DRENNU-251472 format. One record per residue: residue in three letters; residue number from 0; z, y, x of N, C-alpha, C in turn. Coordinates in nm, 3 decimals, padded with zeros to 5 digits. Layout:
BEGIN
{node "ALA", NUM, {Z, Y, X}, {Z, Y, X}, {Z, Y, X}}
...
//
This chain:
BEGIN
{node "UNK", 0, {-06.890, 05.985, -00.533}, {-06.841, 05.996, -00.379}, {-06.710, 05.889, -00.448}}
{node "UNK", 1, {-06.686, 05.780, -00.347}, {-06.545, 05.735, -00.389}, {-06.489, 05.628, -00.278}}
{node "UNK", 2, {-06.360, 05.620, -00.259}, {-06.292, 05.590, -00.136}, {-06.203, 05.476, -00.189}}
{node "UNK", 3, {-06.182, 05.379, -00.123}, {-06.069, 05.293, -00.149}, {-05.951, 05.352, -00.105}}
{node "UNK", 4, {-05.853, 05.327, -00.207}, {-05.688, 05.407, -00.174}, {-05.643, 05.305, -00.080}}
{node "UNK", 5, {-05.704, 05.201, -00.016}, {-05.632, 05.111, 00.113}, {-05.692, 05.118, 00.218}}
{node "UNK", 6, {-05.835, 05.244, 00.214}, {-05.930, 05.217, 00.335}, {-05.844, 05.286, 00.439}}
{node "UNK", 7, {-05.836, 05.196, 00.543}, {-05.767, 05.265, 00.677}, {-05.919, 05.326, 00.779}}
{node "UNK", 8, {-06.006, 05.306, 00.755}, {-06.136, 05.347, 00.832}, {-06.133, 05.480, 00.797}}
{node "UNK", 9, {-06.176, 05.506, 00.673}, {-06.200, 05.648, 00.605}, {-06.076, 05.697, 00.515}}
{node "UNK", 10, {-05.984, 05.706, 00.546}, {-05.884, 05.710, 00.428}, {-05.916, 05.799, 00.355}}
{node "UNK", 11, {-05.885, 05.770, 00.195}, {-05.942, 05.834, 00.072}, {-05.861, 06.031, 00.091}}
{node "UNK", 12, {-05.753, 06.024, 00.176}, {-05.697, 06.158, 00.191}, {-05.798, 06.237, 00.283}}
{node "UNK", 13, {-05.875, 06.169, 00.365}, {-05.973, 06.226, 00.469}, {-06.076, 06.267, 00.403}}
{node "UNK", 14, {-06.120, 06.211, 00.301}, {-06.236, 06.227, 00.221}, {-06.172, 06.361, 00.106}}
{node "UNK", 15, {-06.082, 06.341, 00.069}, {-06.048, 06.448, -00.039}, {-06.037, 06.585, 00.065}}
{node "UNK", 16, {-06.001, 06.597, 00.157}, {-05.989, 06.688, 00.274}, {-06.111, 06.749, 00.293}}
{node "UNK", 17, {-06.210, 06.668, 00.308}, {-06.339, 06.722, 00.344}, {-06.384, 06.777, 00.230}}
{node "UNK", 18, {-06.382, 06.709, 00.094}, {-06.422, 06.796, -00.052}, {-06.367, 06.914, -00.079}}
{node "UNK", 19, {-06.239, 06.914, -00.017}, {-06.151, 07.040, -00.030}, {-06.226, 07.166, 00.068}}
{node "UNK", 20, {-06.239, 07.121, 00.148}, {-06.362, 07.242, 00.248}, {-06.474, 07.266, 00.176}}
{node "UNK", 21, {-06.546, 07.205, 00.124}, {-06.668, 07.261, 00.044}, {-06.636, 07.377, -00.076}}
{node "UNK", 22, {-06.507, 07.413, -00.085}, {-06.444, 07.501, -00.179}, {-06.520, 07.475, -00.300}}
{node "UNK", 23, {-06.538, 07.400, -00.351}, {-06.585, 07.355, -00.512}, {-06.469, 07.352, -00.621}}
{node "UNK", 24, {-06.512, 07.431, -00.741}, {-06.348, 07.447, -00.805}, {-06.347, 07.295, -00.879}}
{node "UNK", 25, {-06.210, 07.312, -00.923}, {-06.209, 07.155, -00.999}, {-06.245, 07.186, -01.138}}
{node "UNK", 26, {-06.298, 07.103, -01.215}, {-06.337, 07.081, -01.331}, {-06.256, 07.010, -01.412}}
{node "UNK", 27, {-06.245, 06.875, -01.385}, {-06.136, 06.805, -01.439}, {-06.076, 06.741, -01.341}}
{node "UNK", 28, {-05.946, 06.769, -01.364}, {-05.839, 06.700, -01.243}, {-05.785, 06.555, -01.262}}
{node "UNK", 29, {-05.747, 06.517, -01.130}, {-05.699, 06.379, -01.163}, {-05.676, 06.312, -01.293}}
{node "UNK", 30, {-05.742, 06.230, -01.318}, {-05.719, 06.117, -01.428}, {-05.779, 05.979, -01.371}}
{node "UNK", 31, {-05.711, 05.875, -01.464}, {-05.754, 05.742, -01.429}, {-05.909, 05.717, -01.507}}
{node "UNK", 32, {-05.965, 05.609, -01.414}, {-06.053, 05.548, -01.517}, {-06.037, 05.401, -01.519}}
{node "UNK", 33, {-06.068, 05.348, -01.604}, {-06.057, 05.258, -01.647}, {-06.175, 05.097, -01.659}}
{node "UNK", 34, {-06.130, 04.963, -01.650}, {-06.245, 04.876, -01.613}, {-06.156, 04.753, -01.690}}
{node "UNK", 35, {-06.235, 04.642, -01.742}, {-06.190, 04.525, -01.789}, {-06.148, 04.532, -01.913}}
{node "UNK", 36, {-06.007, 04.481, -01.914}, {-05.924, 04.492, -02.010}, {-05.835, 04.603, -02.013}}
{node "UNK", 37, {-05.868, 04.730, -01.976}, {-05.763, 04.837, -02.015}, {-05.721, 04.848, -01.877}}
{node "UNK", 38, {-05.781, 04.791, -01.769}, {-05.665, 04.810, -01.635}, {-05.730, 04.941, -01.566}}
{node "UNK", 39, {-05.645, 05.023, -01.517}, {-05.667, 05.121, -01.422}, {-05.721, 05.071, -01.308}}
{node "UNK", 40, {-05.871, 05.146, -01.279}, {-05.954, 05.111, -01.194}, {-05.943, 05.183, -01.068}}
{node "UNK", 41, {-05.884, 05.327, -01.068}, {-05.836, 05.391, -00.975}, {-05.838, 05.538, -01.037}}
{node "UNK", 42, {-05.851, 05.626, -00.979}, {-05.851, 05.807, -01.054}, {-05.983, 05.889, -00.974}}
{node "UNK", 43, {-06.014, 05.967, -01.083}, {-06.129, 06.052, -01.060}, {-06.066, 06.213, -01.055}}
{node "UNK", 44, {-06.135, 06.273, -01.010}, {-06.172, 06.440, -00.999}, {-06.270, 06.508, -01.013}}
{node "UNK", 45, {-06.315, 06.586, -01.077}, {-06.441, 06.639, -01.114}, {-06.449, 06.753, -01.080}}
{node "UNK", 46, {-06.559, 06.829, -00.993}, {-06.579, 06.952, -00.922}, {-06.673, 07.008, -01.005}}
{node "UNK", 47, {-06.686, 07.152, -00.977}, {-06.789, 07.220, -01.028}, {-06.969, 07.209, -01.002}}
{node "UNK", 48, {-06.965, 07.132, -00.897}, {-07.092, 07.092, -00.855}, {-07.166, 06.963, -00.943}}
{node "UNK", 49, {-07.065, 06.922, -01.012}, {-07.087, 06.800, -01.078}, {-07.063, 06.706, -00.994}}
{node "UNK", 50, {-07.014, 06.701, -00.906}, {-06.953, 06.615, -00.810}, {-06.835, 06.540, -00.861}}
{node "UNK", 51, {-06.819, 06.408, -00.856}, {-06.708, 06.304, -00.892}, {-06.641, 06.257, -00.772}}
{node "UNK", 52, {-06.539, 06.237, -00.715}, {-06.462, 06.180, -00.636}, {-06.381, 06.094, -00.725}}
{node "UNK", 53, {-06.414, 05.984, -00.671}, {-06.326, 05.869, -00.756}, {-06.250, 05.760, -00.633}}
{node "UNK", 54, {-06.101, 05.741, -00.659}, {-06.049, 05.637, -00.566}, {-06.077, 05.493, -00.645}}
{node "UNK", 55, {-06.072, 05.385, -00.561}, {-06.063, 05.237, -00.632}, {-05.940, 05.193, -00.592}}
{node "UNK", 56, {-05.835, 05.176, -00.676}, {-05.718, 05.088, -00.652}, {-05.718, 04.988, -00.610}}
{node "UNK", 57, {-05.650, 04.968, -00.489}, {-05.666, 04.833, -00.410}, {-05.747, 04.828, -00.310}}
{node "UNK", 58, {-05.862, 04.931, -00.276}, {-05.971, 04.862, -00.213}, {-05.928, 04.935, -00.079}}
{node "UNK", 59, {-06.040, 04.837, -00.003}, {-06.029, 04.905, 00.166}, {-06.179, 04.963, 00.181}}
{node "UNK", 60, {-06.221, 04.984, 00.298}, {-06.338, 05.030, 00.321}, {-06.451, 04.994, 00.231}}
{node "UNK", 61, {-06.498, 04.866, 00.261}, {-06.605, 04.824, 00.191}, {-06.544, 04.757, 00.022}}
{node "UNK", 62, {-06.561, 04.851, -00.039}, {-06.519, 04.832, -00.157}, {-06.540, 04.702, -00.261}}
{node "UNK", 63, {-06.681, 04.695, -00.257}, {-06.734, 04.581, -00.315}, {-06.681, 04.458, -00.256}}
{node "UNK", 64, {-06.646, 04.439, -00.158}, {-06.613, 04.329, -00.066}, {-06.467, 04.298, -00.121}}
{node "UNK", 65, {-06.364, 04.394, -00.123}, {-06.226, 04.403, -00.195}, {-06.210, 04.390, -00.326}}
{node "UNK", 66, {-06.279, 04.481, -00.388}, {-06.248, 04.502, -00.525}, {-06.377, 04.476, -00.610}}
{node "UNK", 67, {-06.461, 04.412, -00.599}, {-06.584, 04.390, -00.660}, {-06.589, 04.425, -00.863}}
{node "UNK", 68, {-06.497, 04.372, -00.913}, {-06.489, 04.392, -01.042}, {-06.487, 04.538, -01.075}}
{node "UNK", 69, {-06.400, 04.609, -01.004}, {-06.373, 04.750, -01.035}, {-06.479, 04.834, -00.966}}
{node "UNK", 70, {-06.555, 04.792, -00.854}, {-06.661, 04.866, -00.821}, {-06.818, 04.837, -00.894}}
{node "UNK", 71, {-06.791, 04.729, -00.963}, {-06.931, 04.729, -01.048}, {-06.887, 04.792, -01.140}}
{node "UNK", 72, {-06.788, 04.793, -01.217}, {-06.789, 04.875, -01.339}, {-06.786, 05.026, -01.329}}
{node "UNK", 73, {-06.750, 05.083, -01.194}, {-06.734, 05.209, -01.155}, {-06.888, 05.236, -01.149}}
{node "UNK", 74, {-06.986, 05.180, -01.066}, {-07.083, 05.188, -01.047}, {-07.201, 05.201, -01.185}}
{node "UNK", 75, {-07.178, 05.095, -01.266}, {-07.204, 05.079, -01.405}, {-07.195, 05.217, -01.475}}
{node "UNK", 76, {-07.074, 05.243, -01.491}, {-07.066, 05.382, -01.548}, {-07.159, 05.481, -01.508}}
{node "UNK", 77, {-07.131, 05.482, -01.369}, {-07.224, 05.624, -01.306}, {-07.351, 05.627, -01.325}}
{node "UNK", 78, {-07.421, 05.494, -01.312}, {-07.550, 05.519, -01.366}, {-07.574, 05.509, -01.504}}
{node "UNK", 79, {-07.502, 05.499, -01.593}, {-07.512, 05.504, -01.705}, {-07.460, 05.658, -01.765}}
{node "UNK", 80, {-07.409, 05.731, -01.685}, {-07.369, 05.849, -01.694}, {-07.219, 05.870, -01.798}}
{node "UNK", 81, {-07.158, 05.753, -01.789}, {-07.030, 05.757, -01.855}, {-06.904, 05.789, -01.790}}
{node "UNK", 82, {-06.799, 05.853, -01.855}, {-06.660, 05.855, -01.769}, {-06.575, 05.796, -01.727}}
//
């Protein structure tokens, strides 16, 4: 699950509150995820049900439109099961 940190339609804090309501334990707390030449693409938090919530730095509601390079890197890592 991901949210742009500049999303004004569904702010990442709202997504985070929804996840918190699910009562999953945090397995891996906030850490940066990287793309390109070692740039921070956002931050991730992993929960006990193997769900990962990622923020996309500088992105709005439609991530691929606002930050295509970061979103492509995040998607590629996800389908390749990489951190």
